[in-house]
KOLNUPA-211307 format. One record per residue: x, y, z of N, C-alpha, C in turn. Coordinates in Angstrom, 2 decimals. Example, Ala and Ser with C-alpha at 12.3 -4.5 7.8 and 13.67 -1.06 7.14 Angstrom:
! KOLNUPA-211307
<<13.19,-5.69,7.80>,<12.30,-4.50,7.80>,<13.20,-3.30,7.80>>
<<12.85,-2.25,7.08>,<13.67,-1.06,7.14>,<12.90,0.03,7.87>>
//
This chain:
! KOLNUPA-211307
<<-8.39,26.78,-3.02>,<-9.80,26.39,-3.04>,<-10.40,26.46,-1.64>>
<<-11.70,26.34,-1.57>,<-12.43,26.50,-0.32>,<-11.99,25.49,0.74>>
<<-11.79,24.25,0.34>,<-11.41,23.21,1.31>,<-10.06,23.47,1.93>>
<<-9.09,23.80,1.11>,<-7.75,24.08,1.61>,<-7.78,25.30,2.53>>
<<-8.56,26.30,2.14>,<-8.67,27.50,2.95>,<-9.25,27.19,4.33>>
<<-10.13,26.20,4.41>,<-10.74,25.81,5.68>,<-9.90,24.79,6.44>>
<<-8.75,24.40,5.88>,<-7.86,23.47,6.56>,<-8.26,22.02,6.40>>
<<-9.14,21.73,5.45>,<-9.62,20.36,5.25>,<-8.58,19.53,4.50>>
<<-8.51,18.26,4.88>,<-7.67,17.30,4.15>,<-8.58,16.22,3.59>>
<<-8.06,15.40,2.69>,<-8.89,14.36,2.08>,<-9.21,13.27,3.10>>
<<-10.29,12.54,2.85>,<-10.65,11.44,3.76>,<-9.53,10.40,3.76>>
<<-8.88,10.19,2.62>,<-7.77,9.22,2.56>,<-6.61,9.67,3.44>>
<<-6.26,10.95,3.40>,<-5.18,11.45,4.26>,<-5.59,11.40,5.73>>
<<-6.85,11.74,6.01>,<-7.34,11.76,7.39>,<-7.25,10.37,8.02>>
<<-7.53,9.34,7.22>,<-7.54,7.96,7.73>,<-6.21,7.56,8.36>>
<<-5.12,8.19,7.93>,<-3.80,7.85,8.45>,<-3.38,8.71,9.63>>
<<-4.24,9.57,10.12>,<-3.87,10.56,11.15>,<-4.42,10.18,12.54>>
<<-4.34,8.91,12.91>,<-4.88,8.44,14.19>,<-4.44,9.32,15.36>>
<<-5.41,9.74,16.16>,<-5.12,10.55,17.34>,<-4.98,12.03,17.07>>
<<-5.04,12.42,15.79>,<-4.86,13.82,15.42>,<-6.21,14.48,15.18>>
<<-6.25,15.79,15.42>,<-7.45,16.58,15.11>,<-7.36,16.99,13.65>>
<<-8.41,16.68,12.89>,<-8.41,16.98,11.45>,<-9.76,17.58,11.05>>
<<-9.78,18.17,9.87>,<-11.03,18.60,9.25>,<-11.15,17.90,7.91>>
<<-12.31,17.32,7.66>,<-12.57,16.65,6.38>,<-13.92,17.12,5.86>>
<<-14.05,17.15,4.55>,<-15.30,17.57,3.94>,<-15.82,16.44,3.07>>
<<-17.12,16.33,3.00>,<-17.70,15.31,2.15>,<-19.21,15.39,2.17>>
<<-19.81,14.50,1.40>,<-21.26,14.41,1.32>,<-21.68,13.14,2.04>>
<<-22.74,13.26,2.86>,<-23.25,12.10,3.60>,<-23.74,11.03,2.63>>
<<-23.31,9.80,2.84>,<-23.78,8.70,2.01>,<-24.83,7.89,2.76>>
<<-24.42,7.21,3.78>,<-25.36,6.43,4.58>,<-25.24,6.90,6.01>>
<<-26.34,6.81,6.75>,<-26.28,7.18,8.15>,<-27.24,6.31,8.92>>
<<-26.97,6.18,10.20>,<-27.85,5.40,11.06>,<-27.85,6.02,12.43>>
<<-29.07,6.30,12.89>,<-29.24,6.87,14.23>,<-29.29,5.74,15.24>>
<<-28.69,5.95,16.39>,<-28.78,4.97,17.47>,<-29.05,5.71,18.77>>
<<-29.64,5.00,19.71>,<-29.90,5.58,21.03>,<-28.83,5.12,22.00>>
<<-28.38,6.07,22.81>,<-27.38,5.73,23.83>,<-28.10,5.08,25.02>>
<<-27.33,4.60,25.98>,<-27.89,4.02,27.19>,<-28.81,5.02,27.89>>
<<-28.44,6.31,27.82>,<-29.25,7.36,28.46>,<-30.47,7.75,27.62>>
<<-30.65,7.10,26.47>,<-31.80,7.41,25.62>,<-31.59,8.58,24.68>>
<<-30.37,9.07,24.58>,<-30.09,10.18,23.67>,<-29.77,9.63,22.27>>
<<-30.00,10.46,21.28>,<-29.74,10.04,19.90>,<-28.35,10.47,19.46>>
<<-27.65,9.55,18.81>,<-26.38,9.88,18.17>,<-26.42,9.33,16.75>>
<<-25.44,9.69,15.96>,<-25.48,9.35,14.54>,<-24.15,8.75,14.10>>
<<-24.25,7.65,13.34>,<-23.09,7.08,12.65>,<-23.32,7.37,11.17>>
<<-22.34,7.93,10.51>,<-22.51,8.19,9.09>,<-21.22,7.97,8.33>>
<<-21.36,7.84,7.03>,<-20.19,7.75,6.15>,<-20.25,8.95,5.22>>
<<-19.09,9.60,5.05>,<-19.03,10.69,4.09>,<-18.05,10.28,3.00>>
<<-18.21,10.82,1.82>,<-17.23,10.53,0.79>,<-16.80,11.79,0.09>>
<<-15.58,11.69,-0.42>,<-14.99,12.75,-1.23>,<-14.26,12.03,-2.37>>
<<-13.62,12.75,-3.28>,<-12.96,12.07,-4.42>,<-11.91,11.03,-4.01>>
<<-11.37,11.13,-2.79>,<-10.31,10.18,-2.40>,<-10.84,8.91,-1.73>>
<<-12.11,8.91,-1.33>,<-12.66,7.72,-0.68>,<-13.74,8.05,0.33>>
<<-13.93,7.12,1.27>,<-14.97,7.28,2.28>,<-14.37,7.26,3.68>>
<<-15.09,7.88,4.62>,<-14.67,7.88,6.01>,<-15.91,7.82,6.89>>
<<-15.86,6.98,7.92>,<-16.96,6.90,8.87>,<-16.81,8.03,9.88>>
<<-17.95,8.59,10.28>,<-17.98,9.69,11.24>,<-18.97,9.32,12.35>>
<<-18.58,9.57,13.59>,<-19.48,9.36,14.72>,<-19.82,10.72,15.30>>
<<-21.13,10.98,15.41>,<-21.61,12.26,15.96>,<-22.31,11.95,17.28>>
<<-21.70,12.41,18.37>,<-22.24,12.14,19.70>,<-23.46,13.03,19.99>>
<<-24.26,12.68,21.01>,<-25.55,13.35,21.24>,<-25.53,14.87,21.31>>
<<-24.58,15.48,21.99>,<-24.58,16.95,22.13>,<-24.46,17.63,20.76>>
<<-23.54,17.14,19.94>,<-23.37,17.72,18.60>,<-24.57,17.37,17.72>>
<<-25.09,16.16,17.86>,<-26.25,15.76,17.06>,<-27.44,16.70,17.32>>
<<-27.68,17.01,18.60>,<-28.78,17.91,18.94>,<-28.60,19.28,18.28>>
<<-27.37,19.79,18.30>,<-27.10,21.12,17.73>,<-27.17,21.13,16.20>>
<<-26.78,20.03,15.56>,<-26.59,20.04,14.11>,<-27.51,19.08,13.36>>
<<-28.57,18.64,14.02>,<-29.47,17.62,13.46>,<-29.92,17.95,12.02>>
<<-30.44,19.16,11.80>,<-30.97,19.51,10.48>,<-29.88,19.45,9.42>>
<<-28.73,19.98,9.77>,<-27.59,20.00,8.86>,<-27.16,18.57,8.50>>
<<-27.11,17.71,9.51>,<-26.65,16.33,9.31>,<-27.55,15.51,8.41>>
<<-28.81,15.89,8.31>,<-29.74,15.13,7.47>,<-29.96,15.78,6.12>>
<<-29.17,16.80,5.80>,<-29.29,17.45,4.49>,<-28.32,16.77,3.53>>
<<-28.47,17.06,2.26>,<-27.56,16.48,1.26>,<-26.47,17.47,0.85>>
<<-26.29,18.51,1.64>,<-25.30,19.52,1.33>,<-23.91,19.03,1.77>>
<<-22.85,19.42,1.06>,<-21.49,19.05,1.51>,<-21.21,19.66,2.89>>
<<-20.61,18.85,3.76>,<-20.35,19.27,5.13>,<-18.87,19.21,5.46>>
<<-18.47,20.07,6.39>,<-17.10,20.08,6.88>,<-17.15,19.59,8.33>>
<<-16.48,18.48,8.59>,<-16.42,17.91,9.94>,<-15.04,18.13,10.52>>
<<-14.98,18.51,11.79>,<-13.71,18.61,12.50>,<-13.81,17.70,13.71>>
<<-12.73,16.96,13.95>,<-12.72,16.05,15.08>,<-11.42,15.27,15.13>>
<<-11.42,14.21,15.92>,<-10.20,13.42,16.12>,<-10.38,12.05,15.46>>
<<-9.35,11.61,14.75>,<-9.37,10.30,14.11>,<-9.07,9.23,15.17>>
<<-9.93,8.22,15.23>,<-9.75,7.10,16.16>,<-9.86,5.81,15.36>>
<<-9.55,4.69,16.01>,<-9.65,3.38,15.36>,<-10.71,2.55,16.08>>
<<-11.53,1.83,15.30>,<-12.53,0.95,15.91>,<-11.91,-0.41,16.23>>
<<-12.73,-1.36,16.68>,<-12.21,-2.67,17.10>,<-11.47,-3.39,15.96>>
<<-11.89,-3.14,14.73>,<-11.23,-3.77,13.57>,<-10.06,-2.92,13.06>>
<<-9.69,-1.90,13.84>,<-8.61,-0.97,13.48>,<-8.92,-0.15,12.24>>
<<-10.21,0.04,11.97>,<-10.61,0.90,10.86>,<-10.74,2.33,11.40>>
<<-10.20,3.30,10.67>,<-10.26,4.69,11.14>,<-11.67,5.28,11.03>>
<<-11.99,6.14,11.98>,<-13.24,6.90,11.91>,<-13.00,8.25,12.58>>
<<-13.87,9.20,12.29>,<-13.74,10.54,12.85>,<-14.74,10.71,13.99>>
<<-14.23,11.07,15.17>,<-15.10,11.43,16.29>,<-15.39,12.92,16.13>>
<<-16.55,13.25,15.58>,<-16.86,14.63,15.23>,<-17.03,15.51,16.47>>
<<-16.40,16.69,16.41>,<-16.55,17.68,17.47>,<-17.30,18.90,16.96>>
<<-17.28,19.05,15.63>,<-17.88,20.22,15.01>,<-18.32,19.84,13.59>>
<<-19.43,20.41,13.15>,<-19.87,20.21,11.77>,<-20.44,21.53,11.26>>
<<-20.15,21.83,10.02>,<-20.70,23.04,9.42>,<-20.94,22.83,7.95>>
<<-21.82,23.64,7.40>,<-22.11,23.60,5.96>,<-20.87,24.12,5.25>>
<<-20.55,23.50,4.15>,<-19.34,23.87,3.43>,<-19.52,25.13,2.59>>
<<-20.69,25.27,2.00>,<-20.91,26.36,1.05>,<-20.72,27.75,1.67>>
//
C-alpha cells in the first residue's frame, strides 16, 4: 500500500520510537497556532490514523513552507523525530510534511 511504500508506520508504533526518525500519516484533527518569542508562527496539531492519535509540533521554518498544506483536510505524511514532553507523552517534531495522495 501507499503508506508502506513511503516508509510510514502507525501512530501507535511511532509513539514507542523515542529519539528515532519516523514517518507517520494521518488526518489533522485539532491544531493550534502559537507565536514564538521571536514572533514567528508555529503549529501544534494532532493527527489520527486507525491505530490512534499523535501530537505533532511544526516549527516556524516548516510552518512557513507548508502552511497551506497544514490547514487542509487532506491526509498528510509527516517525517520527524519522536520526542517526549514534560508528561512523558510522545510527540513528533516534524521536519517534513507532504500530501499523501
